[in-house]
N, CA and C atoms as a LAMMPS dump frame, in Angstrom:
ITEM: TIMESTEP
0
ITEM: NUMBER OF ATOMS
615
ITEM: BOX BOUNDS ff ff ff
-5.0000000000000000e+02 5.0000000000000000e+02
-5.0000000000000000e+02 5.0000000000000000e+02
-5.0000000000000000e+02 5.0000000000000000e+02
ITEM: ATOMS id mol type element x y z
1 1 1 N 0.872 -1.063 0.002
2 1 2 C -0.118 0.055 0.134
3 1 3 C 0.704 1.284 -0.097
4 2 1 N 0.797 2.365 -0.946
5 2 2 C 1.211 3.483 -0.962
6 2 3 C 0.786 4.26 -0.056
7 3 1 N 1.98 4.915 0.937
8 3 2 C 1.555 5.778 1.867
9 3 3 C 1.61 7.29 1.106
10 4 1 N 0.296 8.113 1.53
11 4 2 C 0.342 9.307 1.374
12 4 3 C 1.098 10.401 2.385
13 5 1 N 2.303 10.853 1.858
14 5 2 C 3.235 11.533 2.845
15 5 3 C 2.364 13.166 2.311
16 6 1 N 1.612 13.406 3.462
17 6 2 C 1.104 14.761 3.246
18 6 3 C 1.507 15.805 4.568
19 7 1 N 1.259 16.923 4.57
20 7 2 C 1.573 17.841 5.472
21 7 3 C 1.118 17.512 6.767
22 8 1 N -0.328 16.774 6.811
23 8 2 C -0.706 16.383 8.363
24 8 3 C -0.087 15.099 8.919
25 9 1 N 0.223 14.308 7.986
26 9 2 C 0.986 13.121 8.346
27 9 3 C 2.473 13.585 8.87
28 10 1 N 3.141 14.482 8.303
29 10 2 C 4.271 15.155 8.677
30 10 3 C 4.22 15.794 10.003
31 11 1 N 3.253 16.46 9.985
32 11 2 C 2.971 16.983 11.542
33 11 3 C 2.854 15.983 12.38
34 12 1 N 1.982 15.097 12.112
35 12 2 C 1.503 14.204 13.337
36 12 3 C 3.1 13.211 13.667
37 13 1 N 3.775 12.978 12.477
38 13 2 C 5.099 12.272 12.718
39 13 3 C 6.267 13.056 13.658
40 14 1 N 5.956 14.263 13.304
41 14 2 C 6.763 15.386 14.253
42 14 3 C 6.149 15.059 15.8
43 15 1 N 4.813 15.276 15.869
44 15 2 C 4.345 15.349 17.469
45 15 3 C 4.675 14.148 18.087
46 16 1 N 4.366 12.973 17.36
47 16 2 C 4.67 11.702 17.937
48 16 3 C 5.834 11.379 18.163
49 17 1 N 6.774 11.917 17.485
50 17 2 C 8.184 11.74 17.794
51 17 3 C 8.45 12.36 19.255
52 18 1 N 7.771 13.587 19.086
53 18 2 C 8.181 14.397 20.71
54 18 3 C 7.416 13.702 21.997
55 19 1 N 6.309 13.064 21.418
56 19 2 C 5.392 11.838 22.393
57 19 3 C 6.368 10.575 22.888
58 20 1 N 6.955 10.395 21.892
59 20 2 C 7.534 9.094 21.981
60 20 3 C 8.676 9.3 23.124
61 21 1 N 9.617 10.501 22.544
62 21 2 C 11.053 10.726 23.679
63 21 3 C 10.06 10.923 24.833
64 22 1 N 9.431 10.985 25.508
65 22 2 C 8.785 11.059 26.762
66 22 3 C 8.877 9.663 27.331
67 23 1 N 9.532 8.459 26.687
68 23 2 C 9.718 7.3 27.153
69 23 3 C 10.894 7.366 28.368
70 24 1 N 11.298 8.776 28.426
71 24 2 C 12.2 9.018 29.603
72 24 3 C 11.555 8.855 31.045
73 25 1 N 10.093 9.061 31.014
74 25 2 C 9.49 9.114 32.379
75 25 3 C 9.312 7.764 32.941
76 26 1 N 8.875 6.601 32.06
77 26 2 C 9.15 5.424 32.355
78 26 3 C 10.478 5.068 33.106
79 27 1 N 11.196 5.633 32.558
80 27 2 C 12.686 5.185 32.776
81 27 3 C 13.175 5.653 34.228
82 28 1 N 12.658 6.97 34.349
83 28 2 C 12.975 7.62 35.824
84 28 3 C 11.952 6.859 36.678
85 29 1 N 11.035 6.037 36.281
86 29 2 C 9.993 5.571 37.623
87 29 3 C 10.593 4.177 37.82
88 30 1 N 11.342 3.759 36.838
89 30 2 C 11.745 2.326 37.097
90 30 3 C 13.489 2.321 38.043
91 31 1 N 13.878 3.374 37.402
92 31 2 C 15.458 3.593 38.152
93 31 3 C 15.507 4.255 39.379
94 32 1 N 14.512 5.274 39.583
95 32 2 C 14.91 6.307 40.741
96 32 3 C 13.797 6.095 41.743
97 33 1 N 14.17 6.336 42.76
98 33 2 C 13.647 6.234 44.01
99 33 3 C 11.845 6.956 43.967
100 34 1 N 10.83 6.55 44.349
101 34 2 C 9.413 6.971 43.935
102 34 3 C 9.392 8.504 44.266
103 35 1 N 9.963 8.8 45.461
104 35 2 C 10.017 10.405 46.335
105 35 3 C 10.594 11.413 44.962
106 36 1 N 11.741 10.875 44.393
107 36 2 C 12.326 11.726 43.399
108 36 3 C 11.696 11.759 42.283
109 37 1 N 10.96 10.699 41.917
110 37 2 C 10.196 10.844 40.537
111 37 3 C 8.993 11.563 40.585
112 38 1 N 8.214 11.697 41.707
113 38 2 C 7.024 12.277 42.182
114 38 3 C 7.506 13.875 42.307
115 39 1 N 8.629 13.677 42.906
116 39 2 C 9.045 15.405 42.963
117 39 3 C 9.514 16.05 41.654
118 40 1 N 10.174 14.978 40.881
119 40 2 C 10.627 15.619 39.492
120 40 3 C 9.578 15.973 38.772
121 41 1 N 8.583 15.071 38.446
122 41 2 C 7.146 15.076 37.87
123 41 3 C 6.405 16.527 38.226
124 42 1 N 6.369 16.59 39.545
125 42 2 C 5.517 17.816 40.15
126 42 3 C 6.253 19.056 39.785
127 43 1 N 7.459 19.125 39.923
128 43 2 C 8.244 20.581 39.628
129 43 3 C 8.104 20.768 37.897
130 44 1 N 8.054 19.896 37.085
131 44 2 C 7.868 19.914 35.682
132 44 3 C 6.754 20.417 35.402
133 45 1 N 5.464 19.722 36.212
134 45 2 C 4.326 20.166 35.892
135 45 3 C 3.9 21.613 36.371
136 46 1 N 4.562 21.6 37.498
137 46 2 C 4.228 23.167 37.74
138 46 3 C 4.704 24.122 36.74
139 47 1 N 6.103 23.879 36.341
140 47 2 C 6.487 24.668 35.417
141 47 3 C 5.758 24.976 34.155
142 48 1 N 5.222 23.524 33.63
143 48 2 C 4.398 23.766 32.723
144 48 3 C 3.23 24.526 32.614
145 49 1 N 2.453 24.304 33.808
146 49 2 C 1.239 24.934 34.08
147 49 3 C 1.664 26.302 34.015
148 50 1 N 2.74 26.884 34.75
149 50 2 C 3.024 28.308 34.641
150 50 3 C 3.263 28.802 33.6
151 51 1 N 3.813 28.216 32.545
152 51 2 C 4.293 28.636 30.911
153 51 3 C 3.044 28.773 30.408
154 52 1 N 2.167 27.604 29.992
155 52 2 C 1.058 27.576 29.607
156 52 3 C -0.235 28.732 29.845
157 53 1 N -0.225 28.882 31.39
158 53 2 C -0.856 30.011 31.74
159 53 3 C -0.548 31.152 31.178
160 54 1 N 0.959 31.527 31.117
161 54 2 C 1.554 32.773 30.966
162 54 3 C 1.112 32.898 29.512
163 55 1 N 1.334 31.837 28.537
164 55 2 C 1.193 32.085 27.418
165 55 3 C -0.425 32.361 26.762
166 56 1 N -1.276 31.778 27.678
167 56 2 C -2.735 32.066 27.634
168 56 3 C -2.915 33.362 27.904
169 57 1 N -2.374 34.086 28.682
170 57 2 C -2.316 35.278 29.226
171 57 3 C -1.574 36.316 27.919
172 58 1 N -0.722 35.679 27
173 58 2 C -0.19 36.701 26.179
174 58 3 C 1.02 37.318 26.583
175 59 1 N 1.627 36.94 27.705
176 59 2 C 2.941 37.395 27.866
177 59 3 C 3.94 37.281 26.762
178 60 1 N 4.58 38.301 26.352
179 60 2 C 5.434 37.975 25.337
180 60 3 C 6.451 36.847 25.46
181 61 1 N 7.016 37.027 26.745
182 61 2 C 8.266 35.911 26.984
183 61 3 C 7.916 34.658 27.156
184 62 1 N 6.649 34.364 27.622
185 62 2 C 5.825 33.1 27.306
186 62 3 C 5.422 32.719 26.243
187 63 1 N 4.771 33.695 25.263
188 63 2 C 4.425 33.114 23.726
189 63 3 C 5.721 32.608 23.38
190 64 1 N 6.859 33.627 23.422
191 64 2 C 7.973 33.061 22.572
192 64 3 C 8.762 31.657 23.174
193 65 1 N 8.615 31.541 24.446
194 65 2 C 9.1 30.067 24.877
195 65 3 C 7.98 28.834 24.447
196 66 1 N 7.077 29.109 24.594
197 66 2 C 5.723 28.318 24.358
198 66 3 C 5.927 28.139 22.63
199 67 1 N 5.978 28.726 21.865
200 67 2 C 6.062 28.795 20.488
201 67 3 C 7.187 27.664 20.422
202 68 1 N 8.444 28.08 20.877
203 68 2 C 9.569 27.211 20.515
204 68 3 C 9.291 25.825 20.92
205 69 1 N 8.518 25.652 21.964
206 69 2 C 8.463 24.026 22.815
207 69 3 C 7.631 23.457 21.895
208 70 1 N 6.622 24.251 21.729
209 70 2 C 5.202 23.214 21.731
210 70 3 C 4.217 23.62 20.476
211 71 1 N 4.635 24.658 19.62
212 71 2 C 3.93 25.117 18.651
213 71 3 C 3.591 23.835 17.516
214 72 1 N 4.717 23.328 17.313
215 72 2 C 4.6 22.24 16.037
216 72 3 C 3.887 20.829 16.596
217 73 1 N 3.831 20.786 18.091
218 73 2 C 3.149 19.542 18.261
219 73 3 C 1.508 19.819 18.672
220 74 1 N 0.73 20.903 18.815
221 74 2 C -0.404 21.053 19.334
222 74 3 C -1.402 20.781 18.658
223 75 1 N -2.256 19.948 19
224 75 2 C -3.659 19.495 18.379
225 75 3 C -4.64 20.773 18.167
226 76 1 N -5.599 20.568 17.171
227 76 2 C -6.386 21.661 16.871
228 76 3 C -6.923 22.313 18.261
229 77 1 N -7.529 21.304 18.849
230 77 2 C -8.323 21.835 20.234
231 77 3 C -7.362 22.591 21.061
232 78 1 N -6.05 22.192 21.137
233 78 2 C -5.224 22.812 22.076
234 78 3 C -4.587 24.35 21.304
235 79 1 N -5.182 24.754 20.289
236 79 2 C -4.774 25.992 19.699
237 79 3 C -5.717 26.978 19.982
238 80 1 N -6.908 26.395 20.728
239 80 2 C -8.157 27.584 20.767
240 80 3 C -7.719 28.246 21.78
241 81 1 N -7.903 29.659 21.477
242 81 2 C -7.384 30.767 22.956
243 81 3 C -8.607 31.281 23.324
244 82 1 N -9.927 30.938 23.381
245 82 2 C -10.937 31.567 24.006
246 82 3 C -10.962 31.243 25.274
247 83 1 N -10.472 30.045 25.785
248 83 2 C -10.189 29.705 27.345
249 83 3 C -8.895 28.916 27.311
250 84 1 N -8.662 28.852 28.875
251 84 2 C -7.321 28.242 28.844
252 84 3 C -7.333 26.747 28.422
253 85 1 N -6.472 26.065 27.752
254 85 2 C -6.68 24.675 27.472
255 85 3 C -5.328 24.236 27.488
256 86 1 N -5.238 23.185 28.392
257 86 2 C -4.169 22.403 28.65
258 86 3 C -3.686 21.545 27.719
259 87 1 N -2.209 21.44 27.175
260 87 2 C -1.736 20.524 26.164
261 87 3 C -1.343 19.207 27.112
262 88 1 N -1.26 18.205 26.015
263 88 2 C -0.99 16.992 26.351
264 88 3 C -0.062 16.632 27.48
265 89 1 N 1.109 17.584 27.374
266 89 2 C 2.176 17.429 28.371
267 89 3 C 1.745 17.489 29.557
268 90 1 N 0.97 18.414 29.866
269 90 2 C 0.311 18.566 31.437
270 90 3 C -0.062 17.268 31.936
271 91 1 N -1.174 16.438 31.193
272 91 2 C -1.854 15.365 31.269
273 91 3 C -0.659 14.258 31.446
274 92 1 N 0.126 14.058 30.669
275 92 2 C 1.273 13.081 30.839
276 92 3 C 2.04 13.117 32.073
277 93 1 N 2.271 14.176 32.405
278 93 2 C 3.073 14.57 33.727
279 93 3 C 2.174 14.293 34.893
280 94 1 N 0.92 14.848 34.956
281 94 2 C -0.195 14.368 35.979
282 94 3 C -0.31 12.976 35.669
283 95 1 N -0.409 12.264 34.861
284 95 2 C -0.55 10.789 34.958
285 95 3 C 0.528 9.995 35.473
286 96 1 N 1.794 10.544 35.165
287 96 2 C 3.14 10.022 35.851
288 96 3 C 3.041 10.216 37.294
289 97 1 N 2.724 11.339 37.763
290 97 2 C 2.562 11.5 39.325
291 97 3 C 1.978 10.497 39.908
292 98 1 N 0.375 10.385 39.279
293 98 2 C -0.65 9.414 40.033
294 98 3 C 0.227 7.958 39.628
295 99 1 N 0.495 7.808 38.591
296 99 2 C 0.816 6.259 38.176
297 99 3 C 1.917 5.886 39.368
298 100 1 N 3.085 6.709 39.756
299 100 2 C 3.9 6.544 40.528
300 100 3 C 3.522 6.237 41.987
301 101 1 N 2.409 7.09 42.196
302 101 2 C 1.855 7.249 43.763
303 101 3 C 1.186 6.118 43.998
304 102 1 N 0.212 5.316 42.968
305 102 2 C -0.834 4.733 43.105
306 102 3 C -0.343 3.197 42.941
307 103 1 N 0.418 2.812 42.004
308 103 2 C 0.768 1.609 41.36
309 103 3 C 2.072 1.324 41.732
310 104 1 N 2.509 -0.256 41.733
311 104 2 C 3.715 -0.721 41.887
312 104 3 C 4.521 -0.364 40.778
313 105 1 N 5.96 -0.055 40.925
314 105 2 C 6.689 0.602 40.09
315 105 3 C 6.733 -0.47 38.545
316 106 1 N 6.651 -1.709 38.356
317 106 2 C 6.187 -2.362 37.032
318 106 3 C 5.117 -1.985 36.453
319 107 1 N 3.989 -1.87 37.022
320 107 2 C 2.823 -1.583 36.713
321 107 3 C 2.76 0.025 36.236
322 108 1 N 3.5 0.816 36.907
323 108 2 C 3.591 2.108 36.423
324 108 3 C 4.359 2.487 35.052
325 109 1 N 5.284 1.58 35.054
326 109 2 C 6.306 1.676 33.955
327 109 3 C 5.243 1.111 32.709
328 110 1 N 4.857 0.067 32.72
329 110 2 C 3.749 -0.364 31.797
330 110 3 C 2.824 0.289 31.236
331 111 1 N 2.259 1.051 32.307
332 111 2 C 1.064 1.937 32.103
333 111 3 C 1.429 3.297 31.311
334 112 1 N 2.583 3.709 31.681
335 112 2 C 3.123 4.96 30.98
336 112 3 C 3.635 4.539 29.644
337 113 1 N 4.428 3.423 29.392
338 113 2 C 4.856 2.982 28.393
339 113 3 C 3.785 2.521 27.029
340 114 1 N 2.639 2.082 27.736
341 114 2 C 1.541 1.684 26.747
342 114 3 C 0.953 3.169 26.099
343 115 1 N 0.833 4.078 27.169
344 115 2 C 0.225 5.206 26.713
345 115 3 C 1.014 5.869 25.334
346 116 1 N 2.612 6.112 25.771
347 116 2 C 3.278 6.836 24.978
348 116 3 C 3.362 5.949 23.663
349 117 1 N 3.655 4.536 23.723
350 117 2 C 4.068 3.77 22.315
351 117 3 C 2.4 3.603 21.504
352 118 1 N 1.649 3.117 22.181
353 118 2 C 0.557 2.74 21.427
354 118 3 C -0.215 4.028 20.973
355 119 1 N -0.118 5.126 21.684
356 119 2 C -0.882 6.46 21.141
357 119 3 C -0.35 6.929 20.069
358 120 1 N 1.169 6.592 19.749
359 120 2 C 2.161 7.124 18.816
360 120 3 C 1.566 6.229 17.453
361 121 1 N 1.696 4.851 17.759
362 121 2 C 1.32 3.688 16.689
363 121 3 C -0.123 4.157 16.191
364 122 1 N -1.155 4.525 16.984
365 122 2 C -2.341 4.605 16.543
366 122 3 C -2.588 5.788 15.729
367 123 1 N -1.468 6.823 16.186
368 123 2 C -1.861 8.086 15.332
369 123 3 C -1.201 7.995 13.993
370 124 1 N -0.126 7.289 13.792
371 124 2 C 0.655 7.208 12.787
372 124 3 C 0.057 6.439 11.695
373 125 1 N -0.06 4.978 12.096
374 125 2 C -1.004 4.113 11.518
375 125 3 C -2.281 4.611 11.005
376 126 1 N -2.858 5.141 11.754
377 126 2 C -4.328 5.877 11.203
378 126 3 C -4.236 6.87 10.141
379 127 1 N -3.286 7.761 10.432
380 127 2 C -2.76 8.546 9.004
381 127 3 C -2.121 8.096 7.976
382 128 1 N -1.173 7.24 8.053
383 128 2 C -0.8 6.66 6.659
384 128 3 C -1.688 5.667 6.296
385 129 1 N -2.254 4.775 6.93
386 129 2 C -3.282 3.713 6.247
387 129 3 C -4.774 3.636 6.716
388 130 1 N -5.034 4.653 7.625
389 130 2 C -6.336 4.662 8.03
390 130 3 C -7.558 4.734 6.982
391 131 1 N -8.287 3.872 6.445
392 131 2 C -9.282 3.813 5.496
393 131 3 C -10.637 3.439 5.72
394 132 1 N -10.677 2.738 6.917
395 132 2 C -12.131 2.145 7.512
396 132 3 C -12.204 2.923 8.712
397 133 1 N -13.26 3.68 8.567
398 133 2 C -13.606 4.571 9.912
399 133 3 C -14.48 3.341 10.985
400 134 1 N -14.093 3.705 12.189
401 134 2 C -14.591 3.015 12.916
402 134 3 C -15.347 3.897 14.151
403 135 1 N -14.939 4.752 14.524
404 135 2 C -15.745 5.748 15.308
405 135 3 C -15.18 7.393 15.176
406 136 1 N -16.15 8.131 14.522
407 136 2 C -15.603 9.422 14.063
408 136 3 C -14.403 9.527 13.469
409 137 1 N -13.094 10.136 13.972
410 137 2 C -12.035 10.199 13.226
411 137 3 C -10.999 9.214 13.739
412 138 1 N -11.293 8.128 14.201
413 138 2 C -10.792 6.737 14.599
414 138 3 C -10.834 5.698 13.47
415 139 1 N -9.975 5.142 13.084
416 139 2 C -9.932 4.462 11.82
417 139 3 C -9.798 2.656 12.718
418 140 1 N -10.243 1.895 12.069
419 140 2 C -9.976 0.707 12.439
420 140 3 C -8.445 0.027 12.322
421 141 1 N -7.609 0.761 11.369
422 141 2 C -6.177 0.495 11.134
423 141 3 C -5.383 1.052 12.692
424 142 1 N -5.684 2.373 12.665
425 142 2 C -5.101 3.165 13.952
426 142 3 C -5.521 2.309 14.963
427 143 1 N -6.729 2.123 15.323
428 143 2 C -7.359 1.492 16.462
429 143 3 C -6.454 -0.074 16.837
430 144 1 N -6.625 -0.699 15.786
431 144 2 C -5.778 -2.082 15.74
432 144 3 C -4.225 -1.878 16.113
433 145 1 N -3.642 -0.919 15.363
434 145 2 C -2.326 -0.518 15.849
435 145 3 C -2.079 -0.115 17.281
436 146 1 N -3.111 0.61 17.889
437 146 2 C -3.246 0.734 19.233
438 146 3 C -2.871 -0.543 20.091
439 147 1 N -3.967 -1.435 19.955
440 147 2 C -4.044 -2.368 20.602
441 147 3 C -3.116 -3.336 20.392
442 148 1 N -2.364 -3.658 19.166
443 148 2 C -1.152 -4.783 18.81
444 148 3 C 0.054 -4.093 19.789
445 149 1 N 0.209 -3.222 19.518
446 149 2 C 1.357 -2.493 20.184
447 149 3 C 1.323 -2.125 21.598
448 150 1 N 0.079 -2.333 22.333
449 150 2 C -0.252 -2.284 23.648
450 150 3 C 0.141 -3.607 24.174
451 151 1 N -0.271 -4.596 23.334
452 151 2 C 0.156 -6.169 23.74
453 151 3 C 1.423 -6.286 23.56
454 152 1 N 2.342 -5.634 22.747
455 152 2 C 3.738 -5.824 22.474
456 152 3 C 4.541 -5.25 23.491
457 153 1 N 4.284 -4.055 24.007
458 153 2 C 4.697 -3.316 25.372
459 153 3 C 4.542 -4.407 26.468
460 154 1 N 3.246 -4.956 26.694
461 154 2 C 3.335 -5.9 27.912
462 154 3 C 4.033 -7.144 27.898
463 155 1 N 3.931 -7.662 26.423
464 155 2 C 4.916 -8.756 26.378
465 155 3 C 6.217 -8.517 26.625
466 156 1 N 6.823 -7.394 26.164
467 156 2 C 8.472 -7.233 26.263
468 156 3 C 8.758 -6.758 27.438
469 157 1 N 7.655 -6.349 28.045
470 157 2 C 8.011 -6.073 29.917
471 157 3 C 7.663 -7.085 30.632
472 158 1 N 7.439 -8.161 29.9
473 158 2 C 6.86 -9.45 30.981
474 158 3 C 7.863 -9.783 32.09
475 159 1 N 9.321 -9.389 31.709
476 159 2 C 10.282 -9.973 32.931
477 159 3 C 10.008 -9.207 34.066
478 160 1 N 9.317 -7.844 33.861
479 160 2 C 9.103 -7.06 35.157
480 160 3 C 8.014 -7.518 35.933
481 161 1 N 6.894 -7.721 34.613
482 161 2 C 5.504 -8.14 35.279
483 161 3 C 4.827 -9.081 34.483
484 162 1 N 4.102 -10.256 34.937
485 162 2 C 3.822 -11.217 34.235
486 162 3 C 2.938 -10.952 33.03
487 163 1 N 2.663 -11.268 31.634
488 163 2 C 1.744 -11.099 31.056
489 163 3 C 0.711 -12.116 30.76
490 164 1 N -0.593 -11.763 31.112
491 164 2 C -1.539 -12.472 31.441
492 164 3 C -3.094 -12.218 30.879
493 165 1 N -3.947 -12.923 31.251
494 165 2 C -5.411 -12.558 30.702
495 165 3 C -5.406 -11.047 31.014
496 166 1 N -5.149 -10.483 32.363
497 166 2 C -5.374 -9.329 32.723
498 166 3 C -4.53 -8.048 32.013
499 167 1 N -3.322 -8.609 31.314
500 167 2 C -2.712 -7.661 30.736
501 167 3 C -3.633 -7.21 28.991
502 168 1 N -4.196 -8.47 28.751
503 168 2 C -4.907 -8.327 27.536
504 168 3 C -6.328 -7.658 27.362
505 169 1 N -6.973 -7.687 28.904
506 169 2 C -8.09 -6.966 29.437
507 169 3 C -7.67 -5.515 29.33
508 170 1 N -6.547 -5.162 29.903
509 170 2 C -6.116 -3.771 30.253
510 170 3 C -5.612 -3.083 28.979
511 171 1 N -5.225 -4.04 27.864
512 171 2 C -4.907 -3.417 26.713
513 171 3 C -5.939 -3.118 25.852
514 172 1 N -7.061 -3.825 25.971
515 172 2 C -8.36 -3.802 25.255
516 172 3 C -8.95 -2.666 25.811
517 173 1 N -9.199 -2.242 27.203
518 173 2 C -9.703 -1.2 28.234
519 173 3 C -9.245 0.186 27.362
520 174 1 N -7.77 0.172 27.305
521 174 2 C -6.855 1.251 27.061
522 174 3 C -7.317 1.548 25.425
523 175 1 N -7.6 0.674 24.534
524 175 2 C -7.802 0.657 23.506
525 175 3 C -9.034 1.284 23.384
526 176 1 N -10.064 1.293 23.859
527 176 2 C -11.618 2.068 23.991
528 176 3 C -11.268 3.281 24.534
529 177 1 N -10.513 3.403 25.563
530 177 2 C -10.461 4.701 26.105
531 177 3 C -9.698 5.795 25.414
532 178 1 N -8.731 5.331 24.408
533 178 2 C -8.228 6.041 23.24
534 178 3 C -9.446 6.187 22.219
535 179 1 N -10.066 5.475 21.82
536 179 2 C -10.801 5.682 21.01
537 179 3 C -12.124 6.533 21.267
538 180 1 N -12.436 6.335 22.67
539 180 2 C -13.799 6.869 23.122
540 180 3 C -13.25 8.076 23.608
541 181 1 N -12.273 8.738 23.661
542 181 2 C -11.674 10.126 24.149
543 181 3 C -12.685 10.955 24.47
544 182 1 N -13.425 11.541 23.248
545 182 2 C -14.558 12.547 23.419
546 182 3 C -15.435 11.997 24.141
547 183 1 N -16.09 10.961 23.962
548 183 2 C -17.242 10.498 24.901
549 183 3 C -16.722 10.625 26.488
550 184 1 N -15.494 10.245 26.767
551 184 2 C -14.967 10.107 28.417
552 184 3 C -14.804 11.405 28.669
553 185 1 N -14.542 12.315 27.82
554 185 2 C -13.963 13.767 28.02
555 185 3 C -12.911 13.705 29.137
556 186 1 N -11.946 12.951 28.849
557 186 2 C -10.694 12.983 29.694
558 186 3 C -9.657 12.912 28.521
559 187 1 N -8.56 13.622 28.703
560 187 2 C -7.497 13.462 27.642
561 187 3 C -6.889 11.955 27.798
562 188 1 N -6.728 11.454 26.391
563 188 2 C -6.054 10.011 26.618
564 188 3 C -4.901 9.851 27.103
565 189 1 N -3.927 10.981 27.3
566 189 2 C -2.881 10.959 27.906
567 189 3 C -2.616 10.644 29.189
568 190 1 N -3.918 11.099 29.914
569 190 2 C -4.308 10.994 31.433
570 190 3 C -5.026 9.651 31.612
571 191 1 N -6.039 9.163 30.889
572 191 2 C -7.03 8.197 31.171
573 191 3 C -6.537 6.667 30.555
574 192 1 N -5.512 6.835 29.738
575 192 2 C -4.883 5.432 29.39
576 192 3 C -4.301 4.966 30.439
577 193 1 N -2.687 5.314 31.148
578 193 2 C -2.044 4.921 31.993
579 193 3 C -2.937 4.624 33.1
580 194 1 N -3.734 5.46 33.683
581 194 2 C -4.643 5.157 34.644
582 194 3 C -5.381 3.81 34.48
583 195 1 N -6.027 3.5 33.379
584 195 2 C -7.07 2.615 33.197
585 195 3 C -6.046 1.35 32.935
586 196 1 N -4.576 1.341 32.654
587 196 2 C -3.786 0.052 32.081
588 196 3 C -3.376 -0.341 33.753
589 197 1 N -3.005 0.838 34.174
590 197 2 C -2.49 0.788 35.845
591 197 3 C -3.546 0.064 36.852
592 198 1 N -4.656 0.507 36.597
593 198 2 C -5.737 0.087 37.723
594 198 3 C -6.174 -1.424 37.293
595 199 1 N -6.211 -1.635 36.045
596 199 2 C -6.78 -3.43 35.703
597 199 3 C -5.714 -4.02 36.106
598 200 1 N -4.407 -3.623 35.508
599 200 2 C -3.188 -4.51 35.792
600 200 3 C -3.001 -4.974 37.505
601 201 1 N -3.359 -3.743 38.084
602 201 2 C -3.339 -3.999 39.588
603 201 3 C -4.435 -4.917 40.318
604 202 1 N -5.535 -4.382 39.976
605 202 2 C -6.854 -5.132 40.457
606 202 3 C -7.088 -6.476 40.009
607 203 1 N -6.667 -6.743 38.713
608 203 2 C -7.059 -8.139 38.065
609 203 3 C -5.959 -9.21 38.485
610 204 1 N -4.71 -8.584 39.136
611 204 2 C -3.499 -9.313 39.489
612 204 3 C -3.504 -9.643 41.003
613 205 1 N -4.547 -9.334 41.803
614 205 2 C -4.55 -9.159 43.248
615 205 3 C -4.972 -10.899 43.567
């Protein structure tokens, strides 16, 4: 199948390359003390909130910094200036804090990794190959890529946490959380890791 390389796909590739670079977060969770991880994520979150709010208030210094850091990564809904709109980075950091506090270290690593890897896979495969609409702007191809990549993440991290039926259920639930983001009215950068973490935890009790 020939891939149509257009501006939207190039922009999505750039956005998701930044998204994927956030895999440093589960690495910090795995290798560092939870207290250090939470403190680091909280500090970054507070800085992000301050910068984004200052940008919303149109302070020149903030708009310049914000533009350099985030301009090419924003989704359409995040460019609306009628009200303050948090970007995905804020939800990622908030999810990292909660996952570190609520779940065991292996579960937190898997939960964040699924969100970062599978959301990237869904977006890129959906843009490149998506021809069968499943739900609104979600394609069968992108949704399948999310589910399969989520399973893959759980499988390769099986030495740290067992891959079992709970893993499949968690991946399936995360797939629906990503697909039905508008119905849940929760950013999928936040909902996916919490769904995965909660199901892996409670279904393995």
